[in-house]
C-alpha positions as CSV (number, residue, x, y, z in Angstrom):
1,X,-33.0,44.6,-15.2
2,X,-35.5,44.2,-12.2
3,X,-37.0,41.2,-10.5
4,X,-41.0,42.5,-11.8
5,X,-39.4,43.3,-15.4
6,X,-37.9,39.8,-15.7
7,X,-41.0,38.1,-14.1
8,X,-43.4,39.8,-16.3
9,X,-41.0,38.6,-19.4
10,X,-40.7,35.6,-18.3
11,X,-44.9,35.3,-18.1
12,X,-45.0,36.6,-21.8
13,X,-42.9,34.2,-22.9
14,X,-44.2,31.3,-21.2
15,X,-47.7,32.4,-22.2
16,X,-47.8,34.1,-25.7
17,X,-50.8,32.0,-26.5
18,X,-52.9,34.4,-24.5
19,X,-52.5,37.2,-26.4
20,X,-51.1,36.1,-29.7
21,X,-53.6,34.5,-31.3
22,X,-56.0,37.1,-30.8
23,X,-57.2,39.2,-34.2
24,X,-56.4,43.2,-33.9
25,X,-60.0,44.1,-34.5
26,X,-62.6,46.2,-32.4
27,X,-64.3,43.6,-29.2
28,X,-64.3,42.2,-26.0
29,X,-61.8,40.4,-24.0
30,X,-62.9,37.7,-20.9
31,X,-59.7,37.3,-18.4
32,X,-60.5,33.9,-17.4
33,X,-58.3,31.7,-13.9
34,X,-57.4,28.3,-13.8
35,X,-61.1,27.2,-12.6
36,X,-62.7,28.6,-15.9
37,X,-64.3,31.7,-14.1
38,X,-64.1,35.3,-15.8
39,X,-62.5,37.6,-13.4
40,X,-62.0,40.8,-16.0
41,X,-64.1,41.6,-18.7
42,X,-62.7,44.6,-21.2
43,X,-63.2,46.0,-24.4
44,X,-60.6,47.3,-26.7
45,X,-59.9,49.1,-30.4
46,X,-57.7,46.5,-31.0
47,X,-57.9,43.5,-28.8
48,X,-54.0,41.9,-29.4
49,X,-52.7,45.1,-28.8
50,X,-54.9,45.8,-25.4
51,X,-54.5,42.6,-24.0
52,X,-50.6,42.7,-24.6
53,X,-50.2,45.8,-22.4
54,X,-50.9,43.9,-19.6
55,X,-48.1,41.6,-20.0
56,X,-45.5,44.2,-21.1
57,X,-46.2,47.0,-19.1
58,X,-45.6,48.0,-15.2
59,X,-49.3,48.4,-13.8
60,X,-49.9,51.1,-11.8
61,X,-52.6,49.6,-9.7
62,X,-52.2,46.9,-7.4
63,X,-55.6,45.4,-8.4
64,X,-54.1,44.8,-12.0
65,X,-51.0,43.1,-10.8
66,X,-53.0,41.0,-8.5
67,X,-55.1,40.1,-11.0
68,X,-52.7,39.0,-13.4
69,X,-51.3,36.4,-11.4
70,X,-54.8,34.4,-11.7
71,X,-55.2,34.9,-15.3
72,X,-54.8,31.3,-17.3
73,X,-57.1,31.7,-20.3
74,X,-58.1,34.8,-22.2
75,X,-61.3,34.5,-24.9
76,X,-62.8,36.9,-27.3
77,X,-65.7,38.3,-29.1
78,X,-64.8,40.0,-31.8
79,X,-67.5,43.2,-32.6
80,X,-68.2,45.2,-35.9
81,X,-67.7,48.9,-34.2
82,X,-66.3,50.4,-30.8
83,X,-69.5,50.9,-29.7
84,X,-70.8,47.3,-30.2
85,X,-67.7,46.3,-27.8
86,X,-69.0,49.0,-25.2
87,X,-72.4,47.2,-25.3
88,X,-71.5,43.8,-25.3
89,X,-68.8,44.8,-22.5
90,X,-71.8,45.9,-20.5
91,X,-73.6,42.7,-20.3
92,X,-70.9,40.4,-20.0
93,X,-70.5,42.3,-17.1
94,X,-73.4,42.3,-15.4
95,X,-73.5,38.1,-16.4
96,X,-70.7,37.1,-14.9
97,X,-70.0,39.6,-12.2
98,X,-66.4,39.4,-12.3
99,X,-63.8,40.3,-9.5
100,X,-61.7,43.1,-10.8
101,X,-64.3,44.9,-12.8
102,X,-65.4,48.4,-11.2
103,X,-69.1,47.4,-11.2
104,X,-73.0,48.7,-9.8
105,X,-72.9,47.8,-6.1
106,X,-77.0,45.8,-5.9
107,X,-78.1,45.0,-8.7
108,X,-81.3,46.4,-7.5
109,X,-84.1,47.6,-9.7
110,X,-85.8,51.0,-9.7
111,X,-88.9,51.8,-10.0
112,X,-90.5,53.1,-13.4
113,X,-93.8,54.8,-14.3
114,X,-95.3,53.0,-17.6
115,X,-97.5,54.8,-19.9
116,X,-98.9,51.3,-22.2
117,X,-99.7,53.6,-25.6
118,X,-99.4,50.4,-27.5
119,X,-102.8,50.3,-26.7
120,X,-106.2,52.1,-27.4
121,X,-106.7,53.3,-23.8
122,X,-103.1,53.3,-22.0
123,X,-102.8,52.8,-18.7
124,X,-100.2,53.9,-16.3
125,X,-98.2,51.6,-13.4
126,X,-95.4,50.8,-11.8
127,X,-93.1,48.5,-12.9
128,X,-89.3,47.9,-12.0
129,X,-88.2,46.6,-15.7
130,X,-87.7,49.3,-18.4
131,X,-87.8,47.1,-21.9
132,X,-88.1,48.2,-25.8
133,X,-91.4,47.2,-25.9
134,X,-92.9,50.3,-27.2
135,X,-94.7,51.9,-24.4
136,X,-93.4,54.4,-22.5
137,X,-91.7,54.9,-19.8
138,X,-90.5,57.8,-17.2
139,X,-87.6,57.5,-14.2
140,X,-86.2,55.3,-13.2
141,X,-87.6,57.2,-9.6
142,X,-85.2,56.2,-6.1
143,X,-87.9,55.4,-3.5
144,X,-91.1,53.7,-4.6
145,X,-93.2,55.5,-1.9
146,X,-92.4,58.4,-3.8
147,X,-93.3,57.2,-6.7
148,X,-96.2,55.3,-5.5
149,X,-97.0,59.5,-4.5
150,X,-96.7,60.6,-8.0
151,X,-98.9,58.5,-9.8
152,X,-101.5,59.3,-7.0
153,X,-101.2,62.8,-7.7
154,X,-101.0,62.2,-11.4
155,X,-104.4,60.5,-11.5
156,X,-105.9,63.4,-9.3
157,X,-104.7,65.7,-12.7
158,X,-105.4,63.4,-15.1
159,X,-108.2,60.7,-14.9
160,X,-105.8,57.7,-16.6
161,X,-106.9,54.1,-16.0
162,X,-104.9,52.1,-13.6
163,X,-106.5,49.1,-13.8
164,X,-104.9,45.9,-16.3
165,X,-108.9,45.0,-18.5
166,X,-108.4,44.3,-21.8
167,X,-109.5,47.1,-23.4
168,X,-110.5,47.8,-27.6
169,X,-111.7,50.5,-29.1
170,X,-115.2,50.3,-28.9
171,X,-117.7,47.2,-27.5
172,X,-116.7,47.2,-24.0
173,X,-118.8,46.1,-21.6
174,X,-117.4,46.2,-18.3
175,X,-118.7,48.4,-15.0
176,X,-116.9,51.1,-13.8
177,X,-115.1,51.1,-10.2
178,X,-114.6,53.6,-7.6
179,X,-112.2,55.6,-9.9
180,X,-114.5,56.5,-12.2
181,X,-117.1,58.0,-9.7
182,X,-114.5,59.9,-8.0
183,X,-113.6,61.8,-10.6
184,X,-110.4,59.4,-11.5
185,X,-110.8,57.7,-14.5
186,X,-113.1,58.6,-17.1
187,X,-114.7,54.9,-17.7
188,X,-113.1,53.9,-21.2
189,X,-114.4,50.4,-19.5
190,X,-117.5,51.0,-19.7
191,X,-117.3,53.1,-23.8
192,X,-117.9,56.4,-21.7
193,X,-115.1,58.2,-23.5
194,X,-114.2,58.7,-27.3
195,X,-110.7,57.3,-28.0
196,X,-109.7,61.2,-29.0
197,X,-110.8,62.3,-26.3
198,X,-108.7,59.9,-23.8
199,X,-105.4,59.9,-26.1
200,X,-105.6,63.9,-25.0
201,X,-105.1,62.5,-21.3
202,X,-102.4,60.8,-22.2
203,X,-100.5,63.5,-24.2
204,X,-100.9,65.5,-20.9
205,X,-100.0,62.7,-18.8
206,X,-96.2,61.9,-20.8
207,X,-96.1,66.0,-21.1
208,X,-96.0,66.2,-17.3
209,X,-93.7,63.3,-16.8
210,X,-91.1,64.4,-19.0
211,X,-90.8,67.9,-17.0
212,X,-92.2,69.7,-19.3
213,X,-95.1,71.9,-16.8
214,X,-95.1,75.0,-18.5
215,X,-96.8,74.0,-21.2
216,X,-99.7,72.2,-19.6
217,X,-99.8,74.8,-17.3
218,X,-100.1,77.7,-20.0
219,X,-102.4,75.5,-21.8
220,X,-104.8,74.9,-18.2
221,X,-104.5,78.7,-17.9
222,X,-106.3,79.7,-21.4
223,X,-108.9,77.0,-20.2
224,X,-109.6,78.6,-17.1
225,X,-109.9,82.3,-19.1
226,X,-111.4,80.9,-21.7
227,X,-114.2,79.6,-19.7
228,X,-114.7,82.5,-17.8
229,X,-115.3,84.4,-20.6
230,X,-118.3,81.9,-21.5
231,X,-119.7,82.6,-18.1
232,X,-119.4,78.9,-17.4
233,X,-117.9,80.1,-14.3
234,X,-118.7,76.3,-12.5
235,X,-115.8,75.0,-15.2
236,X,-113.4,77.8,-14.5
237,X,-113.4,76.9,-11.1
238,X,-112.6,73.6,-11.9
239,X,-109.6,74.6,-14.0
240,X,-108.5,77.1,-11.6
241,X,-108.2,74.3,-8.4
242,X,-106.5,72.1,-10.6
243,X,-104.4,74.7,-11.6
244,X,-103.5,75.4,-7.9
245,X,-103.1,71.8,-7.3
246,X,-100.5,71.3,-10.0
247,X,-98.1,74.8,-9.5
248,X,-98.3,73.6,-6.2
249,X,-96.7,69.4,-7.2
250,X,-94.2,71.0,-9.4
251,X,-91.1,71.4,-7.9
252,X,-89.4,74.6,-6.8
253,X,-86.1,75.2,-7.0
254,X,-83.4,76.5,-4.9
255,X,-80.5,76.5,-7.4
256,X,-80.7,79.1,-9.8
257,X,-80.8,78.3,-13.4
258,X,-80.8,80.0,-16.6
259,X,-80.9,77.1,-18.6
260,X,-84.1,75.3,-20.0
261,X,-82.1,71.9,-21.1
262,X,-81.9,68.2,-20.3
263,X,-78.6,67.8,-18.3
264,X,-77.6,64.7,-16.0
265,X,-74.4,66.4,-13.6
266,X,-72.5,63.5,-12.2
267,X,-70.3,63.6,-8.8
268,X,-67.8,61.3,-7.2
269,X,-66.1,60.1,-4.4
270,X,-64.0,57.5,-3.4
271,X,-62.5,55.4,0.1
272,X,-60.6,52.4,-0.4
273,X,-62.7,50.3,-2.5
274,X,-65.7,51.9,-2.6
275,X,-66.5,54.5,-4.4
276,X,-70.2,56.8,-4.6
277,X,-71.5,58.1,-7.4
278,X,-74.0,61.1,-7.0
279,X,-76.2,61.4,-10.0
280,X,-77.9,64.6,-10.3
281,X,-81.1,64.7,-12.9
282,X,-82.0,68.5,-14.4
283,X,-85.2,68.8,-16.9
284,X,-86.2,71.6,-18.7
285,X,-83.8,73.7,-16.3
286,X,-85.3,72.5,-12.9
287,X,-83.1,69.9,-10.1
288,X,-85.9,67.4,-10.5
289,X,-84.6,64.0,-8.4
290,X,-81.3,62.7,-7.3
291,X,-79.6,59.2,-6.8
292,X,-76.9,58.0,-5.6
293,X,-75.1,54.3,-6.8
294,X,-71.7,52.4,-4.8
295,X,-69.0,51.1,-6.9
296,X,-67.0,48.0,-5.9
297,X,-63.4,47.6,-6.2
298,X,-62.7,50.9,-7.5
299,X,-59.6,52.3,-7.3
300,X,-59.3,56.0,-5.3
301,X,-56.0,56.7,-7.4
302,X,-58.2,56.0,-10.8
303,X,-60.9,57.8,-10.4
304,X,-61.9,58.1,-14.4
305,X,-61.7,54.4,-14.7
306,X,-64.2,54.2,-12.3
307,X,-66.6,57.3,-13.6
308,X,-65.8,55.2,-17.5
309,X,-67.4,52.0,-16.3
310,X,-70.5,54.0,-14.2
311,X,-71.4,55.6,-17.3
312,X,-71.8,53.1,-19.6
313,X,-73.6,50.7,-17.6
314,X,-75.6,53.0,-15.7
315,X,-76.3,54.7,-19.4
316,X,-77.2,51.0,-20.8
317,X,-80.7,50.6,-19.2
318,X,-81.5,54.3,-19.5
319,X,-85.1,54.9,-20.8
320,X,-83.7,58.6,-21.4
321,X,-80.8,60.2,-22.2
322,X,-80.4,63.7,-21.7
323,X,-78.8,65.6,-24.0
324,X,-75.4,67.2,-21.7
325,X,-73.9,64.8,-19.3
326,X,-71.4,67.1,-17.0
327,X,-68.8,65.0,-15.6
328,X,-66.0,65.8,-12.8
329,X,-63.2,65.1,-15.2
330,X,-62.0,63.2,-18.1
331,X,-62.4,59.8,-18.9
332,X,-61.1,57.4,-21.0
333,X,-63.7,56.7,-23.8
334,X,-65.1,59.6,-24.0
335,X,-65.4,60.0,-27.1
336,X,-66.8,56.4,-27.7
337,X,-69.5,56.8,-24.9
338,X,-70.3,60.8,-26.7
339,X,-71.5,58.4,-29.8
340,X,-72.6,55.2,-28.6
341,X,-75.5,57.7,-26.5
342,X,-75.9,59.9,-29.1
343,X,-77.1,57.1,-31.1
344,X,-78.8,55.7,-28.1
345,X,-80.8,59.3,-27.9
346,X,-81.0,59.6,-31.8
347,X,-79.2,63.1,-31.5
348,X,-76.1,64.5,-30.3
349,X,-75.4,64.0,-26.6
350,X,-72.2,65.9,-24.8
351,X,-70.5,64.4,-22.3
352,X,-68.6,67.8,-20.1
353,X,-66.0,68.7,-17.5
354,X,-67.2,72.4,-16.7
355,X,-64.6,74.3,-15.7
356,X,-66.7,77.4,-14.2
357,X,-70.3,78.8,-14.2
358,X,-73.6,77.2,-13.2
359,X,-72.5,73.8,-14.5
360,X,-69.5,73.8,-12.5
361,X,-71.8,74.8,-9.3
362,X,-73.6,71.9,-10.1
363,X,-71.3,69.0,-10.4
364,X,-69.5,70.5,-7.3
365,X,-72.9,70.5,-5.6
366,X,-73.2,66.5,-7.1
367,X,-69.5,65.7,-5.8
368,X,-70.1,67.0,-2.3
369,X,-73.1,65.0,-1.7
370,X,-71.1,62.0,-2.8
371,X,-68.5,62.5,-0.2
372,X,-71.0,63.2,2.8
373,X,-73.0,59.3,1.6
374,X,-69.4,57.8,2.0
375,X,-68.7,59.2,5.1
376,X,-72.2,58.6,6.3
377,X,-71.7,55.0,5.3
378,X,-68.2,54.8,7.3
379,X,-70.1,56.2,10.4
380,X,-72.6,53.4,9.8
381,X,-75.7,55.8,10.6
382,X,-77.2,55.6,7.3
383,X,-79.6,53.4,7.6
384,X,-78.2,50.3,9.9
385,X,-77.9,53.2,12.8
386,X,-82.5,53.6,12.4
387,X,-81.4,57.2,11.0
388,X,-84.1,57.5,8.6
389,X,-83.3,58.9,5.1
390,X,-85.2,61.8,5.7
391,X,-83.1,63.1,8.1
392,X,-80.0,62.0,6.0
393,X,-81.2,64.3,3.4
394,X,-82.0,66.9,5.5
395,X,-78.3,66.8,7.1
396,X,-77.3,67.3,3.3
397,X,-80.0,69.8,2.6
398,X,-77.7,71.9,5.6
399,X,-74.8,71.5,4.8
400,X,-73.9,69.6,8.5
401,X,-71.2,67.5,9.1
402,X,-73.1,65.6,12.3
403,X,-75.6,63.7,11.8
404,X,-79.3,64.6,13.3
405,X,-79.8,61.9,15.4
406,X,-81.3,64.5,18.6
407,X,-84.2,67.3,17.2
408,X,-85.7,69.4,19.0
409,X,-88.7,71.4,18.0
410,X,-89.9,74.9,19.9
411,X,-93.5,76.7,19.6
412,X,-95.2,78.9,21.4
413,X,-99.1,78.9,22.4
414,X,-100.4,82.3,23.3
415,X,-104.1,83.5,23.0
416,X,-104.5,86.9,25.1
417,X,-102.3,88.3,27.8
418,X,-102.9,85.2,30.2
419,X,-101.4,81.4,30.2
420,X,-98.7,82.1,27.3
421,X,-96.9,78.9,27.0
422,X,-94.0,77.5,25.4
423,X,-93.2,73.6,24.2
424,X,-90.2,71.7,23.3
425,X,-90.1,68.0,21.9
426,X,-87.8,65.7,20.5
427,X,-86.9,63.3,17.6
428,X,-84.4,60.7,17.9
429,X,-83.5,58.8,15.3
430,X,-86.3,59.8,13.5
431,X,-89.1,58.3,16.1
432,X,-90.6,61.0,19.2
433,X,-89.2,60.2,22.6
434,X,-92.1,61.8,24.6
435,X,-90.3,61.1,27.9
436,X,-88.1,64.1,26.8
437,X,-90.9,66.6,26.2
438,X,-90.8,69.7,27.7
439,X,-92.9,72.5,28.9
440,X,-92.8,76.1,30.2
441,X,-95.2,78.7,31.4
442,X,-94.0,82.1,30.3
443,X,-92.9,84.4,33.4
444,X,-91.0,87.2,31.9
445,X,-93.0,88.5,28.8
446,X,-96.0,90.6,29.5
447,X,-98.6,90.9,26.7
448,X,-98.6,89.0,23.5
449,X,-94.7,89.1,21.9
450,X,-94.0,85.6,20.9
451,X,-90.5,86.6,20.1
452,X,-90.0,87.8,23.4
453,X,-91.6,84.3,24.7
454,X,-89.3,82.4,22.4
455,X,-86.3,83.4,23.8
456,X,-87.7,83.1,27.4
457,X,-87.8,79.2,26.5
458,X,-84.9,79.0,25.0
459,X,-82.5,80.7,27.1
460,X,-84.6,78.8,30.4
461,X,-84.2,75.2,28.8
462,X,-80.5,75.8,28.0
463,X,-79.4,77.7,30.7
464,X,-80.5,74.5,32.9
465,X,-78.8,71.9,31.0
466,X,-75.4,74.5,31.7
467,X,-76.8,73.8,35.5
468,X,-76.3,69.9,34.8
469,X,-80.6,69.5,34.9
470,X,-80.5,66.2,34.4
471,X,-84.0,66.7,32.8
472,X,-82.1,69.0,30.1
473,X,-78.6,68.0,29.9
474,X,-79.0,66.7,26.4
475,X,-78.1,69.0,23.8
476,X,-79.9,68.9,20.5
477,X,-78.2,68.1,17.0
478,X,-80.6,70.9,15.3
479,X,-83.5,73.3,16.9
480,X,-86.3,73.5,14.5
481,X,-88.8,77.0,15.6
482,X,-92.3,77.0,14.6
483,X,-92.0,80.0,12.7
484,X,-90.4,82.8,10.1
485,X,-87.5,84.9,10.2
486,X,-88.8,86.5,13.5
487,X,-89.1,83.8,15.2
488,X,-85.5,82.3,14.0
489,X,-84.4,86.3,14.8
490,X,-85.5,85.8,18.1
491,X,-84.3,82.2,19.1
492,X,-80.4,83.5,17.7
493,X,-80.8,86.0,19.8
494,X,-81.4,83.7,22.4
495,X,-78.7,81.6,22.4
496,X,-76.5,84.4,21.6
497,X,-76.3,85.2,25.7
498,X,-74.2,81.9,26.0
499,X,-70.8,82.1,25.5
500,X,-69.3,80.2,22.6
501,X,-67.1,78.2,25.9
502,X,-70.3,77.1,27.2
503,X,-72.8,75.4,24.6
504,X,-71.4,74.3,21.3
505,X,-72.7,76.4,18.2
506,X,-76.5,73.9,17.9
507,X,-78.0,74.8,14.3
508,X,-81.0,75.4,13.5
509,X,-84.3,76.0,11.2
510,X,-87.4,77.8,10.7
511,X,-90.3,76.4,9.5
512,X,-92.9,79.2,8.2
513,X,-96.4,77.8,8.1
514,X,-97.9,79.6,5.1
515,X,-96.0,78.1,2.1
516,X,-93.8,75.6,4.4
517,X,-90.5,77.6,4.0
518,X,-87.6,76.6,5.5
519,X,-85.5,79.5,7.0
520,X,-81.3,79.4,7.7
521,X,-79.7,81.3,9.7
522,X,-77.4,83.6,6.9
523,X,-79.4,82.8,4.2
524,X,-81.9,85.2,2.4
525,X,-83.9,82.8,0.7
526,X,-85.7,80.2,1.9
527,X,-85.8,76.3,0.8
528,X,-88.4,75.3,-0.2
529,X,-89.4,71.7,-1.1
530,X,-91.7,69.6,-2.6
531,X,-94.8,69.3,-1.2
532,X,-94.5,65.3,-1.6
533,X,-90.9,65.3,0.1
534,X,-90.1,62.8,2.5
535,X,-87.6,65.3,4.5
536,X,-90.9,67.9,4.5
537,X,-92.8,65.7,5.9
538,X,-90.3,64.6,8.5
539,X,-90.6,68.2,9.7
540,X,-93.7,69.5,9.6
541,X,-94.8,66.5,11.7
542,X,-92.4,67.1,14.0
543,X,-93.7,70.9,14.1
544,X,-97.0,70.1,14.1
545,X,-96.2,67.8,17.3
546,X,-94.9,70.6,19.1
547,X,-97.7,73.0,18.5
548,X,-99.8,70.4,19.8
549,X,-98.1,69.8,23.0
550,X,-98.1,73.3,23.6
551,X,-101.6,74.3,22.8
552,X,-102.5,71.0,24.8
553,X,-101.0,72.7,27.6
554,X,-102.6,76.3,27.4
555,X,-105.9,74.5,27.1
556,X,-105.4,72.9,30.4
557,X,-104.5,76.0,32.2
558,X,-107.3,78.0,30.8
559,X,-109.7,74.8,32.2
560,X,-108.3,75.1,35.2
561,X,-108.3,78.7,35.7
562,X,-111.7,79.0,34.5
563,X,-112.7,75.9,37.0
564,X,-111.5,77.7,39.7
565,X,-112.8,81.4,39.4
566,X,-116.8,80.5,37.9
567,X,-116.9,77.3,40.0
568,X,-115.4,78.6,43.7
569,X,-118.0,81.5,43.3
570,X,-121.2,79.3,43.4
571,X,-122.3,78.8,46.8
572,X,-122.1,75.1,48.2
573,X,-119.4,74.1,45.7
574,X,-116.5,72.7,47.5
575,X,-113.6,70.4,45.7
576,X,-115.5,67.4,46.0
577,X,-118.4,68.6,44.3
578,X,-116.7,70.5,41.5
579,X,-114.8,67.6,40.7
580,X,-118.0,65.8,40.4
581,X,-119.1,68.3,38.1
582,X,-116.1,68.6,35.8
583,X,-115.9,64.8,35.7
584,X,-119.6,64.0,34.6
585,X,-119.5,67.5,32.1
586,X,-115.7,67.7,30.8
587,X,-115.8,71.6,31.2
588,X,-117.5,75.2,32.1
589,X,-119.5,75.3,28.9
590,X,-120.7,71.5,29.0
591,X,-121.9,72.4,32.7
592,X,-123.4,75.8,31.6
593,X,-125.9,74.2,28.7
594,X,-126.4,71.4,31.2
595,X,-130.7,71.6,32.6
596,X,-131.7,71.0,35.6
597,X,-132.1,66.9,35.9
598,X,-128.5,66.8,34.2
599,X,-127.2,68.5,37.1
600,X,-128.9,66.6,39.2
601,X,-127.7,63.1,38.1
602,X,-124.4,64.2,39.2
603,X,-123.8,62.1,42.5
604,X,-124.0,64.7,46.0
605,X,-125.5,67.8,43.9
606,X,-129.1,68.2,45.6
607,X,-131.5,70.6,43.9
608,X,-130.5,73.5,45.9
609,X,-127.4,73.4,44.5
610,X,-128.3,72.4,41.3
611,X,-130.3,75.5,41.2
612,X,-127.5,77.6,42.3
613,X,-125.6,76.3,39.8
614,X,-128.0,77.3,37.2
615,X,-128.5,80.7,38.7
616,X,-124.6,81.6,38.6
617,X,-123.9,80.4,35.4
């Protein structure tokens, strides 16, 4: 007999009371250390059989073997069913935070949107707790900022109140607030709307937040057409504007979907003793949101166990349980969890491990994102190094291995065939670095050929980098081109003029202004992000900064040219008088519009010179 087997046998004989007194019924067992602290909580269909296995079976996991050395007492709670045991296990893990249980890292609470449907005039607000109180909860959302944006947009579409006034069905005598005057609340506090009409608003809010946007868009379109047929063009125009806003707010998906079902897609990756779970939320066939969680004390060799723990803990507090949950692998408690979630949802819930097709692609995407997050965690660049979360998401979106520490954006300003310029602005760790901005006066391109100008700017910029110019020796992790496919192709052509041995392959994207599409080399279809996406906002700000920097330089050149060509033709106007005039009036147009008295008020301008200026301009 091996020494480990003899040691386990001695433990079994020495401590038979740890398992022999347990009943063989469903329940939860709590393993305790000598100081009485709970170090592990588990569930079982048969308590005695499950606990006995810890003493008679050689554990395949180092953590289990280590844990058993500290166990001096085992307590238990019997339950009627396996589902009750599962729920109780989750509660006890949360209460005791046992050392050897796989558990969600950081017990932070994510924000929800709550609609108080148990009130005569329901209100909507943000909360971090979801309770079974007869109201409607939507979420959880990952970021508080995005939740506030959702709430702000909702009150534009649907005038639902956000105040905390205790309203009754009738007899409300409060004073209306600003929201009423700007059309974001119908004024139930002053009895300015009937309960039935207000209920219709609440219904649309809940419908919209549930992801059922198609029905609302259809209804709004029908109302617009009906108003137009009745020649009520003012109402039709309001419906038209709202329809436009709603369609812009609805998420545009980049993943083909042939399903209209609600699904959660789970991916997992692990390093040493920590795992990352990525969860993709698909609602009504659209990928609406993604979020990630970290699991402590997860064994990379037993991801199925960690996944089992995550599923049971996550869905215990979930407000909404989808019809389908997609997993990367089979879990031990699959049938048990399916039954539990089916009871929680009120209809059948299926846990699936797809082998091919659309769900398999989504699952691979989820696992890939989990892997990226763990890699970034190891490199310590996600939050602690100052890298913006939006840049991390952009890195994931573009499937880049290198963190986006430095992004350079390029733009061309060309109004006419003179004074065409290019600009380069820089974002480092999410912050603009104005000392790294560069500007270029176009030298070789004639006429309005923006593509050729972009090629010239990029060739000059990277040639100076190869010449070891200190002003250009830093290379970007990503290039952002202002424009669409044409500008992106011009940028690619510019980079192909350099050999691969000279320059590394630098990723690039282009952002088109019309509907803010992101074009990526090698991809026929652009990426379209939600209008309220923080990643899109970061790219837009950088693009706009490049445009501002380019057009400022362009205007400066035009102004300088105008002042040289016009003022220099006027007799008795030298450098000092020209400078005094421009300082006083700011531009040639302002000098042209100035009165004679205004010109005479400039120091050093006598009447004869002022009259000459008026005559020539």
